[in-house]
N, C-alpha and C positions, 0 to 999 in steps of 0.2 A: 436660594434666597438672594445671594449676592448678585446673581445674574438678573433677577427680576428688578433689583434696585438699580442696576446699571441701565437696564432697559427703560425704566421710568425716567431716570435722569436724562437719557438720550432723547426720549420723546418730548419731554418738557423743553429741552434745549432747542429742538427743532421747531416746536410750536412757537416758543417765545421769539426765536430768531425770525420766523416767518411773520409774526405780528409786528416786530420791530421794523423789519424791512418794508412791509406794506405801509406802516404809519409814516416812516421817513419818506417813502416815495410820494405819498399824497401830500404830506406837509411841504416838502420841497417844491412840488409841482404847483401848489397853491400860491407860493411866494409870500404868504402872510406870516406875521409874527406869531410864535407859538403862544397859546393860551396857558393859563395855570393848570387846567385839567390835562392838557397835552403834555406839559412838563411832568405832571404827576405820573402820567402813564409811563413816560420814559424812566422816571426814577424807580417805579415798580419793576419794570423790565430789567433795569440794571441790578436791582436788588436780587432778582431771581437768578441773574447770571452769576452774581457773587455767591449766592447760596448753592447753586448747582456745582460751581467750581469747588467750593469748600467740601461738599459731599463727595465729589469725585476724588479729591485728595484724601479724604478720610477712608474711603473704600480702598484706595490704593496702598496707603501706608499705615492705616490704623489697625488696631487689633479688634476684630468684630466677631461676634457670636451670632448664632441663628436667632436667639431671642432679641438681641439688640437690633439686628437688621429688620426683624419683623416690626418692632415698635417704630423704627424710623420710616419704614414703608407706610405705616398707618399715618404718621405725621405728614409725610409727603402727600398722601391722598387728601388730608384735610387742608394742607396749604394750596393744593391745586383747586379744591372747591372754593377756597377764599379768593384765589387769583381769578378764577372764572367770574365770581360774583363782582369783584372790583372792576374787572374789565367791562362787564355788562353795565355796571352803573356809570362808568366814565364814557361809554360809547353809546348812550341813549336809553338806558334802562329797559323799559318794556319793549321798545322798538329797536334794541341793540341787535346787530347782526352776529354778535359773538356769543349768543346763548348756547351754541353747540359746543363751546369749550367745556361745559359740564360733562360732556360725554367722555372726555379724557380721563378724569379720575374714576369714573364709573368703570370704564374698560380696564384701567389699571387695577382696580379692586378685583374685577372678575378674573384677570390673569394671575394676579399675585396671591389672592386669597381664595374665597369661595363664592358661589353664586349668592349665598345669603349676605355676605359682606357687600357684594355689588348692589344688592337690593337696598341695604342700609345706606350705601353711598348715594344711590339714586334718591332715596327718601330725604337725605340731608340736602342734596342739591335742590330738590323741589321745595324744601323748607326755606333754604337761603334765597332762592329766586322769588318765592311767594312773599317772604318778609321784605325783600327789596321792593317789590311792586307795591305792597301795602304801604310801606313807609313813604314811598314816593307819592302815592295817591293821597295819603293823609298829610303830606307836607312835612313829615318828620325829616326826610332827606331833601336837600335843595335840588331842584331840577333845572334851575336857570344858570348852571355853571357855564362860563365862557367856553365855547367849543363843544357843548353838548349837541347831539343830533336833533333832539326834540325837546319840546317844553312839557307842560303838564300832561300826563297820560289820561286817556279816557278809561273810566271804570269798567265799561262793558268789554272794551278791547283787552284790558288787563286780565279779566277773568278768562277770556277766550285764549289768549296767549299762554296764560299760566296753565290751563287745562291741557293745551296742546303740548307744551314743553314737558309737563309732568308725565303725560302718556308716553312721549318719546323717551324720556329718561328711564322709566321702568321697563319699556320694551328693550331698550339698549342693555339694561342691567340683566334682564332675563336671557336675552340672546347671547350676550358676552359671557354671562355666567355659565350657560350651558356649554358654549364652546370652550370656555376655560376649564370646566370639569373634564370634558373630553380630552383636552390637551394635556391636562395633568395625568389623567388615566393612561393616555397613550404614552406619556413620558415615563410613568412608572413601569408600564409594560415594556417599553423600549429599554429602560434601565435594567429590568430583570432579564430581558433577552440578552443585553450586552454582558451582564454578569454571567449568565449561563454560557454564552459564547466564549467569554474569556476563560471560564472554568474548563470548558470543553477544549479550547485551544491549549490551555496549560496542561490538561490531562494528556492530550495527543502529543504535545512536545515532550512530556515526561515519559510517555510510553516509548516514543521513538528514541529518546536519549537512553532509556534504560534497557533497550533490546540488547540481548547478548549475541546478536547476529547483525551483520552490516546491512545498511539500507541506503541506497543511493537513488535519487530521482533525476531523470533527464527530461528536459522540455522537448517540444516538437523539433527544435533545431539540434537536439542532441547535446545541449549544454547542461552542466550540473546545476540543479536547483536545490538539492538537499543532500546532505552527507552527515549521517549520525556518527557519534564517537567511535563505535565499533568499526564502522566502515573506514574511518580515518586510520585506525590502527591496522586494519587489513591492507588497505591500499598504500599506507605510508605517506599520506598527504593530509595536511590540515584543511578543515572545511573552509576557512577564510581564504586559503590559497586555491581551493578547487572550485568554488562557486563561480558560475558564469563562464567557466572554461569548457571547451569541448570534452565530453566524457571520454573519448578515445585518447586524449592527451593525458588525462588523469589515470585511466585504467585501460592501457592498450590491449589487454587480453580480451576485451569485449568485442573487438572488431569482427571476428568471424561469427560471433553470436548475433550481433546486430545485423550483419549482412544476411544471416539466415532468416531473420524476421521480416525482411523486406518483401512486400507482397502479401504478408500474412501477419500484420502487426497486431491483430486482435487475438492471435493465438498465444497461449501461455507456453513458454519454453520450460517443460517440466523440470529438467535437470541437466546440468552440464558441469564439468569439472575442468578447470584450467590451472596452469602453473603460472602464478604471477611473479615476475622477476623483481620482487621488492628488494631482494639482496641477490647480487650476482652469484655469490657462492651458495646461497641457500634459497632457491625459489620456493614460494609459498603455495601449497595446494589449496585452491579456493573452490567451493561448491557454489554454483550460481543458479538462480531462478529469475527469468525475465518475464514480466507481464505488462500489459498495457495499463497506462495510468489514465483514468477517466475523470471527467467532471460532468456537470449536467448537460453540456453541449456535445460531449463525445470524447474521443481520445485526445489527450493533451501532452502525452509523453510516454516515457517508459520507466517502470519501477524495477530496480535491480536489487534482489535480495541475495546477500552473499554470506558465506560462512567459512571460517578458517577450519580446514579439514586436517590440520596437523595432528591434533590429539586423536581424531577419529582414525586417521591412517595408522598412527602408532598402535592404537587399540586393535585395529583390524590385523596388523602384522603380528601382534602378540597372540590374538585368537588363532590366526592361521598357524603360527608356530606351535601353539598348544594342540590344535587339531592334528597337525602333521605328526607331532610326537605321539599323540594317542593313536593315530593311524599307523605309525611305524610299530607301535607296540602290538597292535592287532596283526599287522603284517608279519612281524617276527614270529608270533605264535602260529599263524597260518603257514608261513614259510617252513618252519620247523616240521609241521605236520606234513606238508607236501614233499619235503626232502626225505622224510623218514621212509615213505613207501618205496620210492625208487632205490634208495640205498639198501633196503631189505631185499629187493629183487636182485640187485647187483651182487650183494654179499652172498645170497644163497646160490647164485649161479657160479660165483668164483669158488665157493666151498665144494660144490659138486665137481668142478673141474679138478680141484686138488685131490679128490679121493680116487679119481680114475688113474689107470696105469699111464706111465709116461709115454708109452708107445701108442696109446690109444688116440685116435684122431679127436680133435676138439669137436664137441657137439655143436653143430650150427644153430640149433634152437637156443642153446644157452648164450651163444654169442649174440644172437638177435635180441635177446632180452637185455643183455648188457648195453648194446648200442642204443636200443629204443629208450631205455630208462636214462641213459646218459644224455641223449638228445632232449628228453623231457626235462631233466635237471637244467640243462643249458638254457632252454627256453624259459623255464621258470625263473632262473636267476636273471636272465636278460629282461624279462618283464618287470621283475622286482626292481632292478637298478633303474630302469626307465621311469618307473613310477616314483621311486624314492629320491632320485636325483635327476629331475628333468632338466634338460639343457635350456639355455636362454632362447627366447623367441627371436627368430629372424624374419621380421615382417616385410612382406613384399606385396604390392598391389597385384592381385591375382584374380583371374576369371574363375570363379568357384565352379561354374558349370563345366568348364573344361577339365579341371582337376577331378571332379566327380566322374565325368565320362571316362577319363583314362583309368581311374581306379576300378570302375565297374568292369571295364574290358579286361584288365589284368585278373580281377577276381573271377570273371566268367571263364577265362582260359584255364584256371586251376581247379575247376569243380570236380574233375576226375569222375565223370559219368553221373554225377548227381543231377537229377532231372529238376532243375529250378528255372522258372521263368522270371527274368529281370526286366521290368518295364521302367522306362525313363521319361520324366517330364521336367526338362531342364530349361529354365529361363536364364537369359544372359544376366549375370550379376557379378560385380567386381568389388572386392573389399581387400583390406590389408590383412594378411595372415602368413603364418609359417607353413609353407607348402608341404614339407615332409611330415610335420605333425598333423596337418589336416588330412593328408592321405591316410595316416595311421588311424585317425578318427573314423573315416569312411570305411576303411578296411575292417576295423573292429566291429562296426555296426553291421556290415554285411555278413561278417563271420558269425556274429551272434544270431542274426536272422536265419542264416543257413543251418546252423546247428539246431535251432528250435524247430525247423521244418522237417529235418530228416532227409529222406530220399526224394521228396517231391513237394512242390508248392510254388507260391508266387511271391515275389518281392517287388515293391514299388519304391522308386527313388525319385524324389521331387526336389527341385531347387527353385526358389522364388524370392523376389525382393520383398522386404518388409520395412517400409519407411526408408531410412538411410542404410539399413542393415540387410542381412540375408538370412533366410530360413532354409535349412536342409532337413528333409523328412525321409526316414527309412522305415517302411511299414511292411508287414507280411500278413499272410492269411493263416498263420499257425495257431497254436492253442492260446497264445498270449501269456502274460505274466500273472500268476495268481496274486490276489490282493494282499495275502498275508506276507508275501516276500517283496512286494513292489517297493516298499519304503527302504529296503536294504539293498536294492539292486545295484546301486552305484558305490557300495562300500567295498574296499579292497578285500580280496580273498573270500568274498561271499559269492557262492555259485550254487546252482541247482543241477549242474552237469556232473557226471561221474568223473570225467577227465579234465574239467575246467580248472583254471587257476584262480578265477575271480578277480583278475586284474584288467581284463579287457575294457569293461564298461567303466571301471574306476579310472582308467587312463583317459577314456573319452571325456568324462566329467572334469578331470583335472586340466586337460588341454583346453576344453571349452572355457573354463574359468580363467585360465591364463590369458585367453584372447578377450576377456571381458564379456563373454557370452554365457549361455546356460544350455543344458541339455535336459529335456523333460521326457517322461514316459507317459504314453497314452495308449488308447485302444483304437486300432484301425477300423475302417468301415467293414472289413471282412471278418472282424472279431479277433484278429491277432494283435501282436505288439506293434506299437508305433513310437519311434524315437524321433523327437523334434529337437534339432540343434539350431539355436538362434545366435547369430554373430552380429555385433554392432558395426555400424558404418565407421569408416576411417575419419 
């Protein structure tokens, strides 16, 4: 309502100023002395200037309510109708060129109130103009004022002009009222939309602020445009210091990830882990997901979702320790069982040797049993120590295909007459790994396949690239692994072989996990077992 009041005062000020300027121009140009009616016109204009100024000061400094403003708007409309009537009377009555001034209060009513109010204002304007014409025609109002444009009006022309002006006033009221209602309806809808948008923006801001994970947005130039509180905590930089700075200055660990997205900015980087050197003594493990940031026109930047992995890493370490302790418990039970059988054979052989005469030669068969079982114990304890106390990884960038080829050749040379066909399909692939432990993985997989085949069969060994990583496949055409034991195949001391220790595949799984990879069991195309080793890229 205050805005409508200001608009009405501004319109009146402009119109009155235009009227004053035009009057002064013609009066000065004529060079004649001003008449009483001309002076009266100037007095009225000056009065309206004073009244407009007073209303402006009241709106600026006064205490106003909606009801008071509405009543003042109605008064202003009535004053404008009166001003228009007075101007028409002073400037020629029925022949006055200023009868269009009645359109101003009509339009103001339509904009400030309703179409019905505009029609009432049009009716009032018609009534005032008609009364003025009648009183002039009947001689009630003098028409021979000095400075008047015309003398006595003609009755026929009065009726014509009155009908014409009345039609124009109501047409203006109808059109302006319709436009005013549309304007108010649009204003209400716009206000509702603004409120909804404000509520949505507030909700979005609250969601981003309340996230328990970090969120950083980079624009097309790579500068920081958003940093939520959790991202501030993870990065160690306040949002006010980070905004509009290059993202790599704020979070240098992003550099290799952003480089990896070049040429494929529409791809989502599913997962990456970096060590953010927030503190030199204690770098922070951070999990990152990078995805393109879109608007209606396309990509406008990059969205970086980050998470502090400190607690997760601690939990993972605790779970791994618990799993290792549980595994060691199972291993201890299995180890005791595996040691008991060789010890019984050795003990029995030694007792038989003690019963024989001293001069009797030592039975070679008994000595073979002792040596065989001793070697079995030594291998068992070696496998156990390798699984229970793995040495740290010594990662070196290595051609996986070459290591596999060398290991297969060594394995082939030790088959001892076993009729096995080894087929290789090796693609060049290079990743960082511990060469000795990787050789042990390939050897164990080949040994497992050979033991499952017996005296004859076929083994396929394949090396291929898989994204940034490598996949190694060892498959055979043997009987495969029964479904009922498949889920236990990588557990320590679990074996389906009579002389197996159950540590070969367990060591394979352990070494794969230490490299950040995984080993999976499947079924080959020939129906046998298929072990798939996946190693991540460096």
